[in-house]
PLY file of the C-alpha trace (Angstrom):
ply
format ascii 1.0
element vertex 379
property float x
property float y
property float z
element edge 378
property int vertex1
property int vertex2
end_header
53.05 42.36 -51.76
49.74 41.03 -50.50
47.58 42.66 -47.88
45.04 40.67 -45.95
42.07 42.34 -44.34
41.49 40.93 -40.87
38.49 41.33 -38.66
37.46 40.41 -35.18
34.11 39.12 -34.10
32.82 38.57 -30.61
29.84 36.46 -29.69
27.34 36.98 -26.92
25.43 33.84 -26.08
22.11 34.17 -24.23
19.06 32.02 -23.87
15.68 33.40 -24.83
13.58 34.72 -21.95
15.95 33.68 -19.15
19.39 35.11 -19.70
22.29 32.85 -18.73
25.85 33.98 -17.99
27.15 35.50 -21.19
29.96 33.76 -23.01
32.20 36.07 -25.00
34.36 34.56 -27.69
36.76 36.22 -30.04
36.94 35.06 -33.61
40.57 35.01 -34.74
41.51 36.89 -37.92
41.88 33.69 -39.92
38.16 33.83 -40.70
38.97 36.53 -43.27
40.87 33.83 -45.17
38.95 30.56 -45.47
41.16 28.84 -48.03
40.42 27.52 -51.48
37.61 25.13 -50.64
34.64 26.81 -48.99
31.05 27.53 -49.96
27.97 29.27 -48.65
24.39 29.27 -49.99
23.66 32.82 -51.11
20.37 33.08 -49.22
21.71 31.72 -45.93
23.80 33.33 -43.20
27.54 33.16 -42.63
26.89 30.36 -40.14
25.96 28.09 -43.06
29.42 28.40 -44.64
31.10 25.07 -45.30
34.88 25.05 -44.93
36.66 21.85 -45.93
40.34 22.62 -45.45
40.35 24.85 -42.36
39.30 22.89 -39.29
39.56 25.79 -36.85
37.37 28.01 -39.02
34.85 25.23 -39.60
34.54 24.51 -35.88
33.99 28.14 -35.00
31.49 28.80 -37.77
29.49 25.83 -36.53
29.17 27.54 -33.14
27.59 30.59 -34.76
24.41 28.62 -35.40
23.46 28.66 -31.71
24.27 32.29 -30.94
21.85 35.20 -30.57
24.16 38.22 -30.51
27.23 38.57 -32.73
29.55 41.45 -31.95
31.71 42.56 -34.88
32.90 45.76 -33.28
33.41 46.73 -29.63
30.98 49.65 -30.08
28.16 47.09 -30.24
28.51 46.68 -26.46
27.41 50.31 -26.09
24.19 49.23 -27.80
23.40 45.89 -26.20
25.30 46.12 -22.93
26.75 43.04 -21.27
23.41 41.45 -20.43
21.04 41.86 -23.38
17.58 40.36 -23.12
15.54 38.79 -25.88
12.25 36.93 -25.73
9.35 35.81 -27.86
6.29 37.81 -26.76
3.72 36.53 -29.27
3.33 33.66 -31.72
0.87 32.29 -34.25
0.71 29.41 -36.71
0.80 31.71 -39.72
2.81 34.74 -40.86
0.83 37.29 -38.87
3.78 39.60 -38.12
5.62 40.83 -41.19
5.63 44.61 -41.61
4.61 47.86 -39.96
5.61 48.74 -36.44
3.68 51.88 -35.46
3.76 52.51 -31.71
0.79 54.35 -30.20
2.03 55.58 -26.83
-1.40 56.45 -25.44
-2.45 52.79 -25.52
1.05 51.24 -25.32
0.27 49.30 -28.50
2.19 48.47 -31.66
0.31 48.09 -34.94
1.69 45.78 -37.62
0.70 43.94 -40.79
0.86 40.31 -41.82
2.45 38.73 -44.85
0.20 37.95 -47.80
-2.50 35.48 -46.75
-5.24 33.34 -48.32
-3.45 32.64 -51.58
-2.10 36.15 -51.95
-5.53 37.77 -51.61
-5.23 39.83 -48.44
-3.08 41.24 -45.66
-4.38 41.69 -42.13
-3.63 44.45 -39.63
-3.11 43.52 -35.99
-1.78 45.12 -32.82
0.03 43.98 -29.70
-0.31 45.52 -26.25
3.16 45.82 -24.73
1.85 45.72 -21.18
0.09 42.36 -21.53
1.61 41.05 -24.80
-1.95 40.36 -25.91
-2.44 40.42 -29.67
-5.61 41.71 -31.29
-5.66 39.86 -34.60
-7.16 41.09 -37.85
-8.38 44.54 -36.87
-11.20 45.73 -39.13
-10.98 49.42 -40.08
-14.18 51.27 -40.99
-12.98 51.52 -44.60
-11.01 48.82 -46.46
-7.22 49.04 -46.37
-5.96 47.01 -49.33
-2.66 45.23 -48.68
-1.28 47.30 -45.81
2.49 47.37 -45.49
4.78 49.85 -43.75
3.50 51.98 -40.88
4.49 55.00 -38.84
3.13 56.67 -35.72
2.28 60.34 -36.09
-0.01 62.65 -34.12
-1.62 59.72 -32.32
-2.57 58.04 -35.60
-1.25 55.00 -37.44
0.08 56.12 -40.82
-0.17 53.20 -43.24
1.29 52.43 -46.66
-1.57 50.95 -48.67
-0.32 48.92 -51.63
-3.67 48.79 -53.41
-5.18 45.90 -55.35
-5.91 45.33 -59.02
-6.64 48.68 -60.66
-6.92 50.43 -57.30
-3.65 52.26 -56.80
-1.58 52.58 -53.69
-2.03 55.35 -51.16
-1.04 56.72 -47.77
-3.77 56.72 -45.13
-4.14 57.38 -41.41
-5.97 55.04 -39.06
-7.48 56.30 -35.83
-6.43 53.59 -33.34
-9.55 54.06 -31.23
-12.37 54.68 -33.71
-10.78 52.74 -36.62
-11.67 55.63 -38.94
-9.52 55.74 -42.07
-8.51 59.04 -43.70
-6.70 59.17 -47.03
-3.67 61.46 -47.02
-2.49 61.12 -50.64
-3.38 58.66 -53.41
-1.91 59.92 -56.69
0.94 61.69 -58.44
-0.87 64.22 -60.65
-3.48 61.67 -61.64
-1.09 58.73 -61.95
-1.49 55.81 -59.57
1.21 54.88 -57.11
2.65 51.38 -57.41
2.59 49.77 -53.97
3.86 52.14 -51.25
6.14 50.18 -48.96
7.42 52.24 -46.04
7.00 55.73 -44.66
8.37 58.31 -42.24
7.04 61.71 -41.21
9.55 64.50 -40.74
9.42 67.13 -38.04
7.91 69.62 -40.49
4.92 67.31 -40.97
5.79 66.13 -44.48
5.34 62.48 -45.45
8.22 60.61 -47.10
7.54 57.20 -48.59
8.96 54.58 -50.93
6.94 53.16 -53.82
8.42 50.00 -55.37
6.49 47.93 -57.90
6.39 44.79 -55.77
2.58 44.70 -55.92
2.66 44.22 -59.68
5.39 41.60 -59.50
3.52 39.76 -56.76
0.39 39.67 -58.85
-2.05 41.81 -56.89
-1.59 45.18 -58.68
-1.98 46.34 -62.27
1.01 47.37 -64.37
2.87 50.42 -63.00
2.24 53.95 -64.21
5.24 55.31 -62.33
8.83 54.40 -61.65
10.12 52.89 -58.42
10.52 56.23 -56.67
10.73 57.92 -53.30
8.19 60.69 -52.65
7.69 63.64 -50.34
4.16 64.91 -49.71
3.46 68.22 -48.00
-0.07 68.04 -46.51
-0.14 71.79 -45.92
0.35 72.76 -49.57
-0.72 69.56 -51.31
2.63 69.38 -53.08
3.72 65.86 -54.04
7.08 65.28 -55.71
9.68 62.66 -56.43
12.71 63.28 -54.23
14.78 60.27 -55.31
14.81 57.83 -58.21
17.31 55.40 -59.71
16.37 52.57 -57.37
15.49 49.02 -58.40
13.21 48.58 -55.38
13.28 51.41 -52.79
12.10 49.96 -49.51
12.83 51.12 -45.96
13.67 54.69 -45.06
14.59 56.61 -41.91
16.00 59.98 -40.91
19.07 60.58 -38.82
18.25 62.05 -35.38
18.83 65.62 -36.64
17.03 64.89 -39.96
20.05 66.06 -41.93
20.44 62.61 -43.51
17.84 60.30 -45.02
18.69 56.62 -45.28
16.93 54.52 -47.92
17.31 50.82 -48.58
17.21 49.25 -52.04
16.00 45.65 -52.06
16.18 45.01 -55.79
18.08 41.81 -55.00
14.66 40.17 -54.61
11.90 40.40 -57.17
8.27 39.96 -56.26
8.06 36.33 -57.33
10.67 34.95 -54.94
13.57 35.08 -57.36
16.80 36.95 -56.75
19.72 38.44 -58.63
22.99 38.84 -56.68
24.07 41.59 -59.08
21.15 43.76 -58.01
21.25 45.89 -54.84
20.69 44.79 -51.27
22.05 48.00 -49.89
21.62 51.03 -47.65
22.11 54.48 -49.18
22.37 57.88 -47.53
21.29 61.29 -48.82
21.89 64.75 -47.41
18.60 66.56 -46.76
18.72 70.15 -47.99
16.31 73.06 -47.86
12.82 72.35 -49.21
13.39 68.63 -48.81
15.87 68.34 -51.65
18.08 65.24 -51.42
21.71 65.33 -52.53
25.02 63.51 -52.21
23.72 59.97 -52.62
26.24 57.49 -51.26
26.45 53.82 -50.41
26.52 53.10 -46.68
26.42 49.31 -46.46
25.53 46.08 -48.21
24.00 43.27 -46.18
25.57 39.85 -46.57
22.35 37.84 -46.32
18.98 38.68 -47.82
17.97 42.33 -48.04
17.97 45.36 -45.73
14.24 45.89 -45.34
12.89 48.02 -42.48
15.34 50.56 -41.09
15.52 52.54 -37.83
18.14 54.63 -36.00
19.15 55.14 -32.40
19.98 58.44 -30.72
23.66 58.09 -31.66
22.88 57.66 -35.34
23.54 53.93 -35.53
21.54 52.17 -38.24
19.39 49.08 -37.65
18.00 47.05 -40.57
15.79 43.99 -40.70
17.43 41.19 -42.69
17.10 37.49 -43.41
19.19 36.66 -40.34
17.53 39.09 -37.92
18.64 42.68 -37.34
22.00 44.02 -38.46
23.44 47.16 -36.89
25.86 49.58 -38.58
27.36 52.86 -37.50
26.87 55.92 -39.70
30.04 55.14 -41.65
28.67 51.75 -42.67
30.82 49.68 -40.32
29.00 46.54 -39.20
28.82 46.67 -35.41
26.85 43.52 -34.74
23.94 41.26 -35.51
20.92 40.15 -33.54
20.10 36.69 -34.80
16.36 36.04 -35.04
14.95 32.85 -36.59
12.92 33.40 -39.80
14.57 36.79 -40.23
12.99 40.21 -39.76
11.27 42.33 -42.41
10.50 45.22 -40.09
10.40 46.21 -36.44
9.45 48.97 -34.04
12.10 50.76 -31.98
10.52 52.10 -28.79
12.70 53.75 -26.15
15.36 51.04 -25.62
13.37 48.09 -26.97
13.11 46.52 -30.40
9.83 44.83 -31.27
10.81 42.58 -34.17
8.37 40.96 -36.56
9.56 37.48 -37.56
6.54 36.19 -39.46
5.16 33.61 -36.98
6.74 35.25 -33.92
7.20 38.68 -32.38
10.42 39.23 -30.44
11.26 41.83 -27.82
14.94 42.81 -27.59
16.02 45.06 -24.75
18.98 47.31 -25.53
21.17 49.73 -23.62
20.62 52.60 -26.06
17.46 54.51 -26.97
15.64 54.97 -30.24
15.97 58.19 -32.22
12.16 58.26 -32.39
10.23 60.02 -29.64
6.63 59.17 -28.82
0 1
1 2
2 3
3 4
4 5
5 6
6 7
7 8
8 9
9 10
10 11
11 12
12 13
13 14
14 15
15 16
16 17
17 18
18 19
19 20
20 21
21 22
22 23
23 24
24 25
25 26
26 27
27 28
28 29
29 30
30 31
31 32
32 33
33 34
34 35
35 36
36 37
37 38
38 39
39 40
40 41
41 42
42 43
43 44
44 45
45 46
46 47
47 48
48 49
49 50
50 51
51 52
52 53
53 54
54 55
55 56
56 57
57 58
58 59
59 60
60 61
61 62
62 63
63 64
64 65
65 66
66 67
67 68
68 69
69 70
70 71
71 72
72 73
73 74
74 75
75 76
76 77
77 78
78 79
79 80
80 81
81 82
82 83
83 84
84 85
85 86
86 87
87 88
88 89
89 90
90 91
91 92
92 93
93 94
94 95
95 96
96 97
97 98
98 99
99 100
100 101
101 102
102 103
103 104
104 105
105 106
106 107
107 108
108 109
109 110
110 111
111 112
112 113
113 114
114 115
115 116
116 117
117 118
118 119
119 120
120 121
121 122
122 123
123 124
124 125
125 126
126 127
127 128
128 129
129 130
130 131
131 132
132 133
133 134
134 135
135 136
136 137
137 138
138 139
139 140
140 141
141 142
142 143
143 144
144 145
145 146
146 147
147 148
148 149
149 150
150 151
151 152
152 153
153 154
154 155
155 156
156 157
157 158
158 159
159 160
160 161
161 162
162 163
163 164
164 165
165 166
166 167
167 168
168 169
169 170
170 171
171 172
172 173
173 174
174 175
175 176
176 177
177 178
178 179
179 180
180 181
181 182
182 183
183 184
184 185
185 186
186 187
187 188
188 189
189 190
190 191
191 192
192 193
193 194
194 195
195 196
196 197
197 198
198 199
199 200
200 201
201 202
202 203
203 204
204 205
205 206
206 207
207 208
208 209
209 210
210 211
211 212
212 213
213 214
214 215
215 216
216 217
217 218
218 219
219 220
220 221
221 222
222 223
223 224
224 225
225 226
226 227
227 228
228 229
229 230
230 231
231 232
232 233
233 234
234 235
235 236
236 237
237 238
238 239
239 240
240 241
241 242
242 243
243 244
244 245
245 246
246 247
247 248
248 249
249 250
250 251
251 252
252 253
253 254
254 255
255 256
256 257
257 258
258 259
259 260
260 261
261 262
262 263
263 264
264 265
265 266
266 267
267 268
268 269
269 270
270 271
271 272
272 273
273 274
274 275
275 276
276 277
277 278
278 279
279 280
280 281
281 282
282 283
283 284
284 285
285 286
286 287
287 288
288 289
289 290
290 291
291 292
292 293
293 294
294 295
295 296
296 297
297 298
298 299
299 300
300 301
301 302
302 303
303 304
304 305
305 306
306 307
307 308
308 309
309 310
310 311
311 312
312 313
313 314
314 315
315 316
316 317
317 318
318 319
319 320
320 321
321 322
322 323
323 324
324 325
325 326
326 327
327 328
328 329
329 330
330 331
331 332
332 333
333 334
334 335
335 336
336 337
337 338
338 339
339 340
340 341
341 342
342 343
343 344
344 345
345 346
346 347
347 348
348 349
349 350
350 351
351 352
352 353
353 354
354 355
355 356
356 357
357 358
358 359
359 360
360 361
361 362
362 363
363 364
364 365
365 366
366 367
367 368
368 369
369 370
370 371
371 372
372 373
373 374
374 375
375 376
376 377
377 378
């Protein structure tokens, strides 16, 4: 006896900036069976799938290329509503918007970092004012920040993952958004240099949790690693620094559940630092229970993304999980069920989630996506 897994997908079609009447279409269950003659490039989205012997499937998949919101589960409507809004709020001719996403409420500004620029020699920090959508490019801190990456907003400061350069190891620093003063928070593990810290969160108890993959070495701007690709917790009150999770190929994004009882961590080992990929390596979201003293336990797989890697990760107040991927932002519930996708050209490495708005960094563009639900983060 054979059992076939069927699924239903709905599509919301809107135009950027000016929303048109939404068209909702239901994908019939035959898309779970495409026949013997189909193919899809591994680095491209489901919309690129070629189906030669199933005309209905081929016709529908072709329509996916022009859609902005894909609804895989009815619960996605609780997130986007019936009239979602999406618009480009800033653009440039180079990859100025890649990582970060620290919202400073006092100034209504989001800080972010570029992709690697000038032949892999630098990364710039910029900010966007959400009232005017004006971008301040290439902010110059009072002290050098070498290859900034992930960011977090804490106590009115921008907390930045510094990847380091050459023999200068990675670190975690804070940037005063007004004075541009830089203060180092932690820069070593008992005298050993961090690899290239990638993303960070600060828990309610004031401890800093960050991932430290060796992408900097693989991308050619850091010396050989002294440490594994680990996840760390730093307590600024005691000075205690410790590894809270290992066993990753490339730990990347991380985020707490609203009650901080679960920590989600993405592994992006699928991609190496030189642009190559290995489909047998992880492009996955894992969950850990957070115990007393910050001990992590009960590691479990939550979801695997179907295109690219799950990079930056955020949660809403209901515990739904948002990850930046090669096709935009994918949204899962806490069981790992895919609820929907927000298709964004060029993909999204990271994003800010402010109240009910996503500010998504898509390399040459910044998108604003208005949702029905609020972020788990409070500013």
